[in-house]
C-alpha positions in Angstrom: -97.6 81.5 -12.9 -94.3 82.9 -14.0 -91.9 81.1 -16.5 -89.6 80.3 -13.8 -92.3 78.5 -11.8 -93.2 76.6 -15.0 -89.7 75.6 -15.4 -89.5 74.6 -11.8 -92.5 72.1 -12.1 -91.5 70.5 -15.3 -91.2 66.7 -15.0 -87.8 65.1 -16.1 -89.3 63.9 -19.4 -90.5 67.6 -20.3 -87.2 68.7 -19.7 -85.5 66.0 -21.9 -87.6 67.0 -24.8 -86.0 70.5 -24.7 -82.6 69.3 -23.9 -79.8 68.4 -26.3 -76.7 66.2 -26.0 -73.3 65.7 -27.8 -73.1 62.4 -29.9 -70.9 60.9 -32.5 -73.2 60.3 -35.4 -72.3 57.9 -38.1 -73.2 59.8 -41.5 -71.8 57.3 -43.9 -68.8 55.1 -44.7 -65.9 56.4 -42.9 -67.6 59.4 -41.3 -68.6 60.0 -37.7 -69.4 63.6 -36.7 -69.8 65.2 -33.3 -73.3 66.7 -33.4 -75.9 68.0 -31.0 -79.1 65.8 -31.0 -82.1 65.5 -28.8 -81.7 63.7 -25.4 -83.8 60.4 -25.9 -87.2 60.2 -24.2 -88.2 57.1 -22.2 -91.4 55.4 -21.7 -93.1 52.8 -19.4 -90.4 50.3 -18.1 -87.6 52.3 -19.6 -84.6 53.9 -18.2 -82.6 56.8 -19.3 -78.9 56.9 -18.3 -76.1 59.4 -18.7 -73.2 57.5 -20.4 -69.9 58.1 -18.5 -67.7 56.0 -20.6 -67.9 53.9 -23.8 -65.2 51.6 -25.2 -64.7 51.5 -28.9 -65.2 48.0 -30.4 -63.6 46.5 -33.5 -67.2 45.8 -34.9 -67.9 49.5 -34.7 -64.8 50.1 -36.7 -65.8 47.8 -39.3 -69.3 49.1 -39.7 -68.1 52.6 -40.0 -65.1 52.0 -42.3 -67.1 49.9 -44.7 -70.6 51.4 -44.4 -72.2 48.1 -43.5 -75.3 49.7 -42.0 -77.3 52.8 -43.2 -76.9 56.2 -41.6 -77.7 58.0 -39.5 -76.9 55.9 -36.4 -75.3 56.4 -33.0 -72.9 53.5 -32.3 -71.3 52.5 -28.9 -72.1 49.2 -27.0 -69.5 49.0 -24.3 -70.9 51.5 -22.0 -71.4 52.4 -18.5 -73.1 55.3 -16.8 -75.6 56.8 -14.1 -79.4 56.4 -14.2 -81.0 59.8 -14.5 -84.7 58.8 -15.0 -86.7 55.8 -15.0 -90.0 55.0 -16.4 -93.2 53.9 -14.8 -93.0 50.3 -13.4 -89.3 50.3 -13.1 -88.3 48.7 -9.8 -84.7 47.5 -10.2 -83.1 50.8 -10.8 -83.5 54.4 -9.5 -81.8 57.7 -10.5 -78.3 57.9 -9.2 -77.5 54.2 -9.6 -74.3 53.4 -11.3 -74.9 50.9 -14.1 -73.5 48.8 -17.1 -75.9 47.7 -19.8 -75.9 45.1 -22.7 -77.5 46.2 -25.9 -79.0 42.7 -26.7 -80.8 40.3 -24.6 -82.1 36.9 -25.8 -85.6 35.5 -25.2 -84.0 32.4 -23.3 -86.9 30.2 -24.5 -86.4 29.4 -28.3 -84.7 26.8 -30.4 -81.5 28.8 -30.4 -81.6 29.9 -26.9 -82.2 26.3 -25.6 -78.8 25.5 -27.4 -76.8 28.6 -26.0 -76.7 30.1 -29.6 -78.1 33.4 -28.2 -76.8 35.5 -31.1 -79.1 33.6 -33.3 -82.2 34.4 -31.3 -84.8 36.7 -33.1 -85.3 38.6 -29.9 -81.5 38.9 -29.6 -81.3 40.8 -32.8 -83.3 43.6 -31.6 -81.1 46.2 -30.3 -82.5 47.5 -26.9 -80.3 50.6 -26.5 -80.4 53.8 -28.4 -79.3 57.4 -28.3 -81.6 58.1 -31.2 -82.0 57.2 -34.9 -82.0 53.4 -35.5 -81.1 51.7 -32.4 -77.4 50.6 -32.2 -76.1 50.8 -28.9 -75.9 54.6 -28.4 -72.8 54.8 -26.2 -71.2 57.2 -28.5 -73.9 59.8 -27.3 -74.0 61.4 -23.8 -77.3 59.9 -22.9 -78.9 56.5 -23.7 -82.4 55.0 -23.6 -82.7 51.4 -22.5 -85.8 49.5 -23.6 -87.8 47.3 -21.2 -86.4 43.9 -22.0 -82.8 45.3 -21.5 -83.9 46.9 -18.1 -85.1 43.7 -17.0 -82.4 41.5 -17.9 -79.5 43.4 -19.5 -78.4 45.9 -17.0 -76.1 45.4 -14.1 -75.3 47.5 -10.9 -71.6 48.6 -10.7 -70.2 47.8 -7.3 -68.5 50.6 -5.4 -64.9 51.1 -6.0 -65.2 49.8 -9.9 -64.6 52.8 -12.3 -66.8 53.5 -15.3 -63.9 52.8 -17.6 -63.5 49.3 -15.9 -67.1 48.5 -16.1 -67.1 49.3 -20.0 -65.4 45.8 -20.2 -68.4 44.1 -19.0 -69.7 43.2 -22.6 -66.3 42.6 -24.2 -65.1 40.2 -21.4 -68.4 38.3 -21.6 -68.0 38.0 -25.4 -64.4 36.9 -25.2 -65.3 34.4 -22.5 -68.0 33.0 -24.5 -65.4 32.3 -27.3 -62.9 30.7 -24.9 -65.9 28.4 -23.8 -66.8 27.5 -27.4 -63.1 26.9 -28.2 -63.1 24.4 -25.1 -59.8 25.8 -23.8 -58.9 23.8 -20.8 -56.1 23.4 -18.2 -52.7 22.8 -19.5 -53.7 23.2 -23.1 -51.2 24.8 -25.6 -53.0 27.8 -26.9 -52.2 30.3 -29.7 -53.9 33.6 -29.8 -53.3 35.6 -33.1 -53.9 39.4 -32.7 -53.6 41.3 -29.3 -56.0 44.0 -30.0 -58.5 44.7 -27.1 -60.4 41.4 -27.6 -57.4 39.5 -28.4 -55.8 40.7 -24.8 -58.8 39.6 -23.1 -58.7 36.2 -24.7 -55.2 35.9 -23.5 -56.1 36.8 -20.0 -59.2 34.4 -20.1 -57.3 31.4 -21.4 -54.7 32.0 -18.7 -57.5 31.9 -16.1 -58.4 28.7 -17.7 -54.9 27.3 -16.8 -53.9 27.2 -20.4 -50.5 27.9 -21.6 -50.7 30.7 -24.0 -48.5 32.4 -26.6 -49.5 35.4 -28.8 -48.7 37.2 -31.8 -49.0 40.9 -32.7 -47.1 43.3 -35.0 -47.1 46.0 -32.4 -44.5 45.9 -29.6 -46.7 47.7 -27.0 -49.4 45.1 -27.5 -47.0 42.2 -27.2 -45.7 43.7 -23.8 -49.4 44.0 -22.5 -50.0 40.4 -23.7 -47.3 39.3 -21.2 -48.7 41.1 -18.4 -52.1 39.3 -19.1 -50.4 35.9 -18.7 -48.8 35.1 -22.0 -45.7 32.9 -21.8 -44.3 34.6 -24.9 -45.5 37.0 -27.5 -44.1 37.2 -31.0 -44.0 39.5 -34.1 -45.6 37.5 -36.9 -43.4 39.5 -39.4 -40.1 38.5 -38.1 -40.8 35.3 -35.9 -41.5 31.9 -37.1 -44.5 31.3 -34.9 -45.4 27.9 -36.4 -41.8 26.6 -35.8 -42.1 27.8 -32.0 -45.6 26.0 -31.7 -44.0 22.9 -33.1 -40.9 23.0 -30.8 -43.0 23.4 -27.7 -45.4 20.7 -28.4 -43.1 17.9 -29.4 -44.0 18.6 -33.1 -47.8 18.0 -32.7 -49.1 21.6 -32.9 -51.3 23.7 -30.6 -54.4 22.4 -29.1 -56.4 25.5 -29.8 -55.8 28.6 -31.9 -57.7 31.6 -31.5 -57.9 34.3 -34.3 -58.5 37.7 -33.1 -57.3 39.3 -36.3 -59.5 39.6 -39.3 -57.1 38.8 -42.1 -58.6 35.8 -44.0 -55.2 34.3 -44.8 -54.5 33.8 -41.1 -57.1 31.0 -41.1 -54.8 28.8 -43.3 -51.8 29.8 -41.0 -54.0 28.8 -37.9 -54.9 25.4 -39.3 -51.2 24.8 -40.0 -50.3 25.6 -36.4 -53.2 23.4 -35.0 -52.5 19.8 -34.1 -54.5 16.9 -35.8 -57.8 17.0 -33.9 -57.2 20.5 -32.6 -59.5 23.6 -32.7 -59.3 26.9 -34.6 -61.8 29.7 -33.5 -62.4 32.6 -35.7 -63.4 35.5 -33.6 -62.5 38.4 -35.8 -63.9 36.9 -39.1 -67.3 38.6 -39.0 -67.1 40.7 -42.2 -70.2 39.8 -44.2 -68.5 39.9 -47.5 -65.2 38.3 -46.7 -64.5 34.9 -48.2 -61.9 32.4 -46.9 -60.3 29.5 -48.4 -58.3 26.6 -46.6 -56.9 23.2 -47.3 -60.0 20.8 -47.0 -57.6 18.1 -45.8 -57.0 19.9 -42.7 -60.7 19.4 -41.7 -61.4 16.2 -43.7 -58.5 14.1 -43.0 -56.5 15.7 -40.0 -60.0 16.3 -38.3 -59.3 19.8 -37.1 -62.3 21.9 -36.1 -63.1 25.3 -37.2 -65.4 27.2 -34.9 -67.0 30.7 -34.5 -68.2 32.9 -31.6 -70.2 36.0 -31.8 -71.5 38.3 -29.0 -72.3 37.5 -25.4 -73.9 34.8 -23.2 -76.9 35.7 -20.9 -76.5 32.6 -18.9 -73.1 33.4 -17.7 -73.9 37.2 -17.3 -73.2 37.4 -13.6 -70.2 35.1 -13.7 -68.4 36.9 -16.4 -69.3 40.2 -14.9 -67.6 38.9 -11.7 -64.3 38.6 -13.8 -64.7 42.4 -14.0 -65.9 43.3 -10.7 -63.5 41.0 -8.9 -60.6 42.5 -10.9 -59.5 39.0 -12.1 -57.9 40.7 -15.1 -55.8 44.2 -15.0 -58.5 45.8 -17.1 -57.6 49.4 -16.0 -54.2 48.8 -17.4 -55.7 48.1 -20.8 -57.3 51.5 -21.2 -54.6 53.6 -23.0 -56.4 56.5 -24.4 -59.6 58.4 -23.4 -61.2 60.9 -25.6 -63.9 63.4 -24.8 -67.2 63.4 -27.0 -66.0 66.3 -29.0 -63.0 64.3 -30.3 -64.8 61.2 -31.1 -63.4 61.3 -34.9 -59.8 61.3 -33.4 -60.6 58.4 -31.0 -62.1 56.3 -34.0 -59.2 57.0 -36.1 -56.8 55.9 -33.4 -58.7 52.6 -32.6 -58.7 51.9 -36.3 -55.0 52.6 -37.0 -53.5 52.0 -33.5 -50.1 53.5 -32.6 -47.5 51.2 -30.8 -48.7 51.8 -27.5 -52.4 51.8 -28.2 -54.4 49.3 -26.2 -58.1 50.1 -25.6 -59.6 53.6 -26.7 -62.3 54.8 -24.5 -64.9 57.8 -25.0 -65.6 59.6 -21.9 -68.5 61.8 -22.0 -67.6 64.6 -19.4 
C-alpha cells in the first residue's frame, strides 16, 4: 500500500493528531501569543468544531491583564463554528452543522441549581470546552473540543441566515439577561446603566425589551451613540454630566429604581447607591475581580434599604428563551461588531478590546 493510500484511509482522528492549528496562547500576565498548536483530539460523546468567530469578553481581558490564572491557556468562550468531527455515541450533531456552544453547564440537580444559582454548582465550575492546555473556552484557537456534558446540554444549532458573528452573542446575551432578571427590572422602571461596553450595551437593550426607561453613561461618544440605538432615552458622559442630578430630576427626586454597574471601578458603587432610590436595587456586574475591595456607606443599605446584588455567568433554564433574543434578532447585535481580527492578529484585538477607541464596540476574532 502506497503512502497516498495510507493517507486516504486515515480516520479524522488520525488526521487530527498530525494537524496543527493557530491559537492565541496565554503565556503570562499581559501576554497572548499566536502559536501553532495541535488540533484537539476527541473521544466518545465529544465533538470537534472549527471556530469561525469568537468574541472577546471583559473577563478574558481581566484574566490576561492581571495574570489571574496560570499559563499556558487558550481563552475565548463566546464562540461559534462548524462541526467537523463527532465522537462515538453523538446523535444531536453531525459534521457540517453550524453551532454555538457554552463552556459551562450546571448539573441542574444540586442545592445551588435548585435555587438557580448555577454558577455556584460544582459541575458548572468544570470548563467543558478546550483548544488545549487547561480547559478555558478555547475560542481563541481555530478548533475546539466539546466534552460530553457540553455536547448534551450546552450546544445549540445556529438557524439559517444567522451569521457566526451574531451567534457569538448567545453566551453574553444570556449572561446579561440573567443579570436583568436578578435585578428584577420591570416595565416602567427608571433604570440607569453605568458603562456601555459590550455587556453594558446588551444590558441597555435587554432592559428596554423589559419596558424600562433607560439612561446610560460612558466616557466614549461612540458607545453613547450606540446606546441610544439600543433604546436608551439619553446617554451621558460621566466626566462632564451630573448624572445624579438628571436622575433626581426625572424621578421627582426619588432616584432610580435600578442601577446596573457594567464598569469595574469600585468607586462607582457609592455613586450608584447615591443614584438609587430608597428601597432601590444596585447590581454589580463588572465587579468580579478577586482582589478588589469595595467600600460604601452602610446607611444606604441598613437604613435606606437599598439592595446590592450580584450576577455572574449564564442561566441554563432560560437557554432557549435567551437564544431566541439572538436568533429572532430582537436586538441589533450585528451593528455592535465594530472590529474583526484574524487569528494572527489576536494580540492587536486584545489590545483594542482592553483600551477601546472612540468607535470601538465589540471586538471579534475571526478564524479564516
